[in-house]
Biotite code that builds the C-alpha atoms (Angstrom):
import biotite.structure as struc

atoms = struc.array([
    struc.Atom([1.815, 99.442, 93.233], chain_id="A", res_id=1, res_name="ILE", atom_name="CA", element="C"),
    struc.Atom([1.712, 98.408, 96.882], chain_id="A", res_id=2, res_name="GLY", atom_name="CA", element="C"),
    struc.Atom([1.798, 101.976, 98.174], chain_id="A", res_id=3, res_name="ARG", atom_name="CA", element="C"),
    struc.Atom([-1.001, 103.391, 96.034], chain_id="A", res_id=4, res_name="LEU", atom_name="CA", element="C"),
    struc.Atom([-4.234, 101.778, 97.062], chain_id="A", res_id=5, res_name="LYS", atom_name="CA", element="C"),
    struc.Atom([-6.281, 103.234, 94.170], chain_id="A", res_id=6, res_name="SER", atom_name="CA", element="C"),
    struc.Atom([-3.746, 102.049, 91.563], chain_id="A", res_id=7, res_name="LEU", atom_name="CA", element="C"),
    struc.Atom([-3.730, 98.585, 93.134], chain_id="A", res_id=8, res_name="ARG", atom_name="CA", element="C"),
    struc.Atom([-7.540, 98.462, 92.886], chain_id="A", res_id=9, res_name="GLU", atom_name="CA", element="C"),
    struc.Atom([-7.399, 99.401, 89.208], chain_id="A", res_id=10, res_name="VAL", atom_name="CA", element="C"),
    struc.Atom([-4.774, 96.729, 88.457], chain_id="A", res_id=11, res_name="VAL", atom_name="CA", element="C"),
    struc.Atom([-6.759, 94.105, 90.398], chain_id="A", res_id=12, res_name="ASN", atom_name="CA", element="C"),
    struc.Atom([-9.945, 95.006, 88.528], chain_id="A", res_id=13, res_name="ALA", atom_name="CA", element="C"),
    struc.Atom([-8.193, 94.820, 85.154], chain_id="A", res_id=14, res_name="LEU", atom_name="CA", element="C"),
    struc.Atom([-6.622, 91.465, 85.959], chain_id="A", res_id=15, res_name="SER", atom_name="CA", element="C"),
    struc.Atom([-9.958, 90.093, 87.176], chain_id="A", res_id=16, res_name="ALA", atom_name="CA", element="C"),
    struc.Atom([-11.684, 91.259, 83.970], chain_id="A", res_id=17, res_name="ALA", atom_name="CA", element="C"),
    struc.Atom([-9.178, 89.627, 81.621], chain_id="A", res_id=18, res_name="MET", atom_name="CA", element="C"),
    struc.Atom([-10.583, 86.087, 81.868], chain_id="A", res_id=19, res_name="ILE", atom_name="CA", element="C"),
    struc.Atom([-14.233, 87.015, 81.079], chain_id="A", res_id=20, res_name="PRO", atom_name="CA", element="C"),
    struc.Atom([-13.099, 89.247, 78.208], chain_id="A", res_id=21, res_name="VAL", atom_name="CA", element="C"),
    struc.Atom([-10.929, 86.420, 76.849], chain_id="A", res_id=22, res_name="LEU", atom_name="CA", element="C"),
    struc.Atom([-13.864, 84.006, 77.111], chain_id="A", res_id=23, res_name="ASN", atom_name="CA", element="C"),
    struc.Atom([-16.106, 86.409, 75.180], chain_id="A", res_id=24, res_name="ALA", atom_name="CA", element="C"),
    struc.Atom([-13.400, 86.870, 72.530], chain_id="A", res_id=25, res_name="PHE", atom_name="CA", element="C"),
    struc.Atom([-13.040, 83.107, 72.087], chain_id="A", res_id=26, res_name="LEU", atom_name="CA", element="C"),
    struc.Atom([-16.807, 82.708, 71.783], chain_id="A", res_id=27, res_name="LEU", atom_name="CA", element="C"),
    struc.Atom([-16.988, 85.421, 69.096], chain_id="A", res_id=28, res_name="VAL", atom_name="CA", element="C"),
    struc.Atom([-14.028, 83.823, 67.299], chain_id="A", res_id=29, res_name="LEU", atom_name="CA", element="C"),
    struc.Atom([-15.764, 80.433, 67.352], chain_id="A", res_id=30, res_name="LEU", atom_name="CA", element="C"),
    struc.Atom([-19.015, 81.803, 65.926], chain_id="A", res_id=31, res_name="VAL", atom_name="CA", element="C"),
    struc.Atom([-17.141, 83.838, 63.299], chain_id="A", res_id=32, res_name="THR", atom_name="CA", element="C"),
    struc.Atom([-15.124, 80.759, 62.319], chain_id="A", res_id=33, res_name="SER", atom_name="CA", element="C"),
    struc.Atom([-18.290, 78.719, 61.854], chain_id="A", res_id=34, res_name="ILE", atom_name="CA", element="C"),
    struc.Atom([-19.770, 81.369, 59.563], chain_id="A", res_id=35, res_name="TYR", atom_name="CA", element="C"),
    struc.Atom([-16.457, 81.634, 57.686], chain_id="A", res_id=36, res_name="ALA", atom_name="CA", element="C"),
    struc.Atom([-16.546, 77.886, 57.016], chain_id="A", res_id=37, res_name="ILE", atom_name="CA", element="C"),
    struc.Atom([-20.140, 78.174, 55.810], chain_id="A", res_id=38, res_name="LEU", atom_name="CA", element="C"),
    struc.Atom([-19.131, 81.114, 53.615], chain_id="A", res_id=39, res_name="GLY", atom_name="CA", element="C"),
    struc.Atom([-16.378, 79.061, 51.988], chain_id="A", res_id=40, res_name="VAL", atom_name="CA", element="C"),
    struc.Atom([-18.843, 76.237, 51.314], chain_id="A", res_id=41, res_name="ASP", atom_name="CA", element="C"),
    struc.Atom([-21.646, 78.431, 49.962], chain_id="A", res_id=42, res_name="PHE", atom_name="CA", element="C"),
    struc.Atom([-19.884, 81.282, 48.146], chain_id="A", res_id=43, res_name="PHE", atom_name="CA", element="C"),
    struc.Atom([-16.609, 79.820, 46.861], chain_id="A", res_id=44, res_name="GLN", atom_name="CA", element="C"),
    struc.Atom([-18.034, 78.857, 43.453], chain_id="A", res_id=45, res_name="GLU", atom_name="CA", element="C"),
    struc.Atom([-19.702, 82.228, 42.845], chain_id="A", res_id=46, res_name="ARG", atom_name="CA", element="C"),
    struc.Atom([-18.351, 84.772, 40.398], chain_id="A", res_id=47, res_name="GLU", atom_name="CA", element="C"),
    struc.Atom([-16.291, 86.773, 42.923], chain_id="A", res_id=48, res_name="ASN", atom_name="CA", element="C"),
    struc.Atom([-16.262, 84.095, 45.601], chain_id="A", res_id=49, res_name="GLY", atom_name="CA", element="C"),
    struc.Atom([-12.559, 83.323, 45.472], chain_id="A", res_id=50, res_name="ASP", atom_name="CA", element="C"),
    struc.Atom([-11.597, 86.865, 46.399], chain_id="A", res_id=51, res_name="SER", atom_name="CA", element="C"),
    struc.Atom([-13.942, 86.942, 49.401], chain_id="A", res_id=52, res_name="LEU", atom_name="CA", element="C"),
    struc.Atom([-14.355, 83.307, 50.479], chain_id="A", res_id=53, res_name="PHE", atom_name="CA", element="C"),
    struc.Atom([-11.599, 81.394, 48.659], chain_id="A", res_id=54, res_name="GLY", atom_name="CA", element="C"),
    struc.Atom([-9.905, 79.953, 51.737], chain_id="A", res_id=55, res_name="THR", atom_name="CA", element="C"),
    struc.Atom([-10.715, 79.833, 55.417], chain_id="A", res_id=56, res_name="PHE", atom_name="CA", element="C"),
    struc.Atom([-8.342, 82.678, 56.301], chain_id="A", res_id=57, res_name="THR", atom_name="CA", element="C"),
    struc.Atom([-9.746, 84.928, 53.556], chain_id="A", res_id=58, res_name="ILE", atom_name="CA", element="C"),
    struc.Atom([-13.281, 84.063, 54.668], chain_id="A", res_id=59, res_name="ALA", atom_name="CA", element="C"),
    struc.Atom([-12.377, 84.801, 58.288], chain_id="A", res_id=60, res_name="LEU", atom_name="CA", element="C"),
    struc.Atom([-11.037, 88.200, 57.256], chain_id="A", res_id=61, res_name="PHE", atom_name="CA", element="C"),
    struc.Atom([-14.220, 88.795, 55.234], chain_id="A", res_id=62, res_name="THR", atom_name="CA", element="C"),
    struc.Atom([-16.330, 87.927, 58.257], chain_id="A", res_id=63, res_name="MET", atom_name="CA", element="C"),
    struc.Atom([-14.219, 90.319, 60.349], chain_id="A", res_id=64, res_name="PHE", atom_name="CA", element="C"),
    struc.Atom([-14.928, 93.050, 57.794], chain_id="A", res_id=65, res_name="GLN", atom_name="CA", element="C"),
    struc.Atom([-18.638, 92.253, 57.999], chain_id="A", res_id=66, res_name="LEU", atom_name="CA", element="C"),
    struc.Atom([-18.667, 92.368, 61.784], chain_id="A", res_id=67, res_name="SER", atom_name="CA", element="C"),
    struc.Atom([-16.871, 95.720, 61.901], chain_id="A", res_id=68, res_name="THR", atom_name="CA", element="C"),
    struc.Atom([-18.811, 97.219, 58.926], chain_id="A", res_id=69, res_name="PHE", atom_name="CA", element="C"),
    struc.Atom([-15.459, 98.032, 57.286], chain_id="A", res_id=70, res_name="ASP", atom_name="CA", element="C"),
    struc.Atom([-16.474, 98.799, 53.699], chain_id="A", res_id=71, res_name="GLY", atom_name="CA", element="C"),
    struc.Atom([-18.906, 95.925, 53.626], chain_id="A", res_id=72, res_name="TRP", atom_name="CA", element="C"),
    struc.Atom([-21.350, 97.547, 51.211], chain_id="A", res_id=73, res_name="ALA", atom_name="CA", element="C"),
    struc.Atom([-18.793, 98.276, 48.497], chain_id="A", res_id=74, res_name="SER", atom_name="CA", element="C"),
    struc.Atom([-16.407, 95.360, 48.851], chain_id="A", res_id=75, res_name="THR", atom_name="CA", element="C"),
    struc.Atom([-18.621, 92.578, 50.170], chain_id="A", res_id=76, res_name="LEU", atom_name="CA", element="C"),
    struc.Atom([-22.296, 93.068, 49.413], chain_id="A", res_id=77, res_name="ALA", atom_name="CA", element="C"),
    struc.Atom([-21.958, 94.354, 45.861], chain_id="A", res_id=78, res_name="GLU", atom_name="CA", element="C"),
    struc.Atom([-19.995, 91.365, 44.473], chain_id="A", res_id=79, res_name="PRO", atom_name="CA", element="C"),
    struc.Atom([-22.242, 88.862, 46.220], chain_id="A", res_id=80, res_name="ILE", atom_name="CA", element="C"),
    struc.Atom([-25.490, 90.374, 44.921], chain_id="A", res_id=81, res_name="PHE", atom_name="CA", element="C"),
    struc.Atom([-24.203, 91.444, 41.496], chain_id="A", res_id=82, res_name="SER", atom_name="CA", element="C"),
    struc.Atom([-25.361, 88.342, 39.664], chain_id="A", res_id=83, res_name="GLU", atom_name="CA", element="C"),
    struc.Atom([-28.171, 89.053, 37.231], chain_id="A", res_id=84, res_name="THR", atom_name="CA", element="C"),
    struc.Atom([-30.892, 86.538, 36.576], chain_id="A", res_id=85, res_name="VAL", atom_name="CA", element="C"),
    struc.Atom([-32.528, 86.261, 33.179], chain_id="A", res_id=86, res_name="THR", atom_name="CA", element="C"),
    struc.Atom([-36.068, 84.921, 33.192], chain_id="A", res_id=87, res_name="ILE", atom_name="CA", element="C"),
    struc.Atom([-37.171, 83.291, 29.964], chain_id="A", res_id=88, res_name="THR", atom_name="CA", element="C"),
    struc.Atom([-40.631, 83.583, 28.458], chain_id="A", res_id=89, res_name="ALA", atom_name="CA", element="C"),
    struc.Atom([-41.370, 79.972, 29.424], chain_id="A", res_id=90, res_name="GLU", atom_name="CA", element="C"),
    struc.Atom([-40.482, 80.673, 33.049], chain_id="A", res_id=91, res_name="GLU", atom_name="CA", element="C"),
    struc.Atom([-42.771, 83.725, 33.016], chain_id="A", res_id=92, res_name="HIS", atom_name="CA", element="C"),
    struc.Atom([-45.545, 81.580, 31.633], chain_id="A", res_id=93, res_name="GLU", atom_name="CA", element="C"),
    struc.Atom([-45.023, 78.885, 34.276], chain_id="A", res_id=94, res_name="GLN", atom_name="CA", element="C"),
    struc.Atom([-44.974, 81.469, 37.071], chain_id="A", res_id=95, res_name="ALA", atom_name="CA", element="C"),
    struc.Atom([-47.964, 83.351, 35.701], chain_id="A", res_id=96, res_name="GLY", atom_name="CA", element="C"),
    struc.Atom([-46.077, 86.654, 35.500], chain_id="A", res_id=97, res_name="THR", atom_name="CA", element="C"),
    struc.Atom([-45.777, 89.149, 32.688], chain_id="A", res_id=98, res_name="SER", atom_name="CA", element="C"),
    struc.Atom([-42.448, 89.732, 30.872], chain_id="A", res_id=99, res_name="PRO", atom_name="CA", element="C"),
    struc.Atom([-43.166, 93.484, 30.915], chain_id="A", res_id=100, res_name="GLU", atom_name="CA", element="C"),
    struc.Atom([-42.921, 93.495, 34.718], chain_id="A", res_id=101, res_name="CYS", atom_name="CA", element="C"),
    struc.Atom([-39.405, 92.058, 34.636], chain_id="A", res_id=102, res_name="ASP", atom_name="CA", element="C"),
    struc.Atom([-37.392, 94.880, 36.177], chain_id="A", res_id=103, res_name="GLY", atom_name="CA", element="C"),
    struc.Atom([-33.972, 94.980, 37.738], chain_id="A", res_id=104, res_name="ASP", atom_name="CA", element="C"),
    struc.Atom([-33.399, 91.663, 39.469], chain_id="A", res_id=105, res_name="THR", atom_name="CA", element="C"),
    struc.Atom([-31.106, 93.341, 42.017], chain_id="A", res_id=106, res_name="ARG", atom_name="CA", element="C"),
    struc.Atom([-33.822, 95.511, 43.532], chain_id="A", res_id=107, res_name="VAL", atom_name="CA", element="C"),
    struc.Atom([-34.744, 93.053, 46.257], chain_id="A", res_id=108, res_name="LEU", atom_name="CA", element="C"),
    struc.Atom([-31.210, 92.141, 47.416], chain_id="A", res_id=109, res_name="PRO", atom_name="CA", element="C"),
    struc.Atom([-30.057, 95.778, 47.343], chain_id="A", res_id=110, res_name="ASP", atom_name="CA", element="C"),
    struc.Atom([-33.050, 96.834, 49.402], chain_id="A", res_id=111, res_name="SER", atom_name="CA", element="C"),
    struc.Atom([-32.297, 94.091, 51.911], chain_id="A", res_id=112, res_name="LEU", atom_name="CA", element="C"),
    struc.Atom([-28.663, 95.186, 52.167], chain_id="A", res_id=113, res_name="VAL", atom_name="CA", element="C"),
    struc.Atom([-29.518, 98.846, 52.638], chain_id="A", res_id=114, res_name="ILE", atom_name="CA", element="C"),
])
């Protein structure tokens, strides 16, 4: 490496860039870990929560899938938003809405995901 000046410059630049890249990686890992902990707390009791947010390591892998967009719509978003909500006639009356307007309750979450 000592004889080739251009190769030495490349090696020096790569070694100088390793510390900032490592710092950025640790910061992303910290933020992802915080959201994984929140995911375990919020989504563990849901219908499919154990498969996505059952433990911290599973939640961390789920957050990695979300950050890389690796099949997030089919494996992550669909089970989270698949719960259906049934509105009773009394709840319609309290809200001042009509039971005939009660459409698919997944329209809003699906439109937010897409």
